[in-house]
N, C-alpha and C positions, 0 to 999 in steps of 0.2 A: 395545450396539450394533446400531440397526437396520439391516436389509440394504439392499443398493441398490435392489430391487425398492419400497422403501417412500419411498426419497429421491428417485428419477426419476419427474417427475410429466409423464405425458404428454399429460394433459387439460388442465391450466392452465399451461405451460412460463413461468416466468419470463424466459427470452431471449426472448420475443417482445415484451415490453414495452421491456428492456432495448434491444433492436435499435431500436424505436421511438424510444428516447432519444437514440440513437447518430445516428439519421439526422438530428436536430435540433441535434447538437453545433455549438458555434461555436469549439471549441479544437480543433486537430488529433488525431486519434484514430487508434491503428494496433492493430488485434486481432491477437494472436497466436495463431496455428493451435494447436489442441490435440492431444495424442496420447490415444488414447481409454483406453489401459489407465492412464495417469497420470491421466486424467479421474476414472476411476471409483474409482481408490485413494483421491484427494484427496478425492473426495466422500464417500466412505465414512468417511474419518478424520476429516471435519470435522463430519459427522452433521447437514448442513442439506440441505433440501428444495430441489430445482430450482424449486420453483414460486416461491421467493423470490429475489430480484435476486442475493443472494450465492451462493447455490447454482447458479445459472443461470451466472454467470460462472465459478465454478470448474468447472463442468462442460462448458461450451461454448468455453472460451478457454485458451491456455496464460497468460495475462493480458493486459490493456491498456496500452497504452503513452499518455499524455495530455500535449500540448504539446511535441511533438518527444522525448518521452521523459523531459520533467522529473518527471513522476509515473508511478509504475508501480503499477497496480492489480493485485494478486495473482490468480492462478488457478491452474491445476493444472500450469504449467511447460512449456515445450518445449525445443528445441536453442536458441533465443537466449537463454531464461533458465531455468537448472537449479532455481530456485528455485520451490516449490510452497506454497500457503498452509498446509498442513498441517504440512508439514514446518518450516516457517519458523517457526511458533509453537512447535514442539516445543523444549523446553529454555528458551523464552521465557516465555511465558504459561502452558504447560503441561507437565507431566513425562511424561505417556503421553496418548494417544489416547482420546478419550472422557470426558475430564474436562470439568468446568464449569470453562471459562476465567475467570478474574478480569478480565481484557481479552482482545481476539483482534485481533490485527495482520492488517490487511486490504490496505494500500497502504503505500507510502513515497516518498520524493522524492530526488533527487541530491543534495541538499545535508545528507542525514542527519536529515530529518524523519520520523516515523514515525506514520501514521494506524490508531487501534485503535478497536473497539466496546468500550464499557464492559460488563463483566460483573459489575461489584461494586466493581472494584477503585478507582473514581474517585467513587465515590458511588452514590445511589439511583435516578440516571436510567439505569437498565437500558436497554441498546441504544442509547445515543447515542454520537456520534463525538467522539473527543479526538485532540488533534495533539500529539506530543511535539516541541516546537520547539526546532533545535539552537542559537537564539542566546539561549535562556535555559535550555534543559535542564530545562524543565518541561511536564507534561501540561496542555493547555489545552482547555476545552469549545467544541466548535464548534457546539453547538445545533442539531444536525440529526442523523436517523438515517442509516443505511446508504443507503438509496434515496435521499435528497435528497443524500447526499455525491456518489453518481455523477453525480448531475444536474448537481451542482455543478463536479466536475472537466470535464464535458462543456461546460459553457456560462458558468460563473463566471469572474469577473474574478481571474484567477491573477496578473496584473502587480501588482494592488493587494495581494494576499494576501501576494505575494514582496517586495513592496517593499524597495529596499536590498539583497537578496540575490541579485541577478541580476547578472552581471557582463558585460563588453563580449564579445560573440562566444560569448555561453553556447550558443546553439541551436546552430553548428557544432561546439561541443567535444563536448556531450553526444550529437550523433547518432553519434560514434566511440565512445562509451562503452558498455562490456558492462552490461546490464542487471541484472548479478548486483553491481555495482560503484556505488559512488556517488562523491562529491568529496571530499577531505581538504582542510580549509584550515589553514594556519598562518601567524599566530596562529590561535587557534580562534575559530569564530562568535561564541561565549558571552563572549569577552574585549573590550575596549575597542579600536575603530578607526574610522577615518574614512570609509573606502570598501571595498568588497569587494573593489575591483580592485587594492588595494594589498596584498592578502593572496597568499600561495602557495599552489598549490592541485596536487593530483594524485591521481589515480584510484586507490581502495582498495577492498578486497571492502567490501560493504554491512554484512556481518557485523562487520568489525572495528571501522567506525564504531559499529554497535550498542552492542558490547561497550566501546569507549573512552568514549563519552558516558554510560554509566550506571555506569562506573567512576568516572568524574569527579562524577556526580551525587551518587554514594552519598560520596565526599570531600567535597563541597561543603556 
């Protein structure tokens, strides 16, 4: 495990670049403030340098909320979101800090979709982003790396990406949603239905959504 002094890059901080991207954002962005101690611990546990956009977001933010909180980019956590990126991956992609992760979870959305960097689990395209789609329970290639993914969340056409999965008044509803929770649907999104507005829904912990979906994936 590299010490923090080797991970914190003061000469070429990645946050400068990320900040410029955020200034050009066309989607709504909320940067969650960081807790210094949490930020250092999360950075140490993930072992990435702050020269990279990933390390910069971990070290400089508690997380970033995109499009009224529809997408949650994971950082080092704060009072609004107790989840930090290193702890969130523990027990999912890794069993102990410092391991080479087969995939690394970096963001998720309110409907139970999960974004991950490929570490070998999904094929030979290491470093590429994959999306676990809640409407089919499959990992799908996004054909972009982490930096392009951040840019996409800031400026991309999220309405098109989530076509058919957003219900009436979703903005007002998720503004009240805790960032450690997602929306649980019944019938489930991977079942047959005509309109997402016809499904019943309620807030449930995002960890429960993860466990439920992967349990069903194994069964199916």
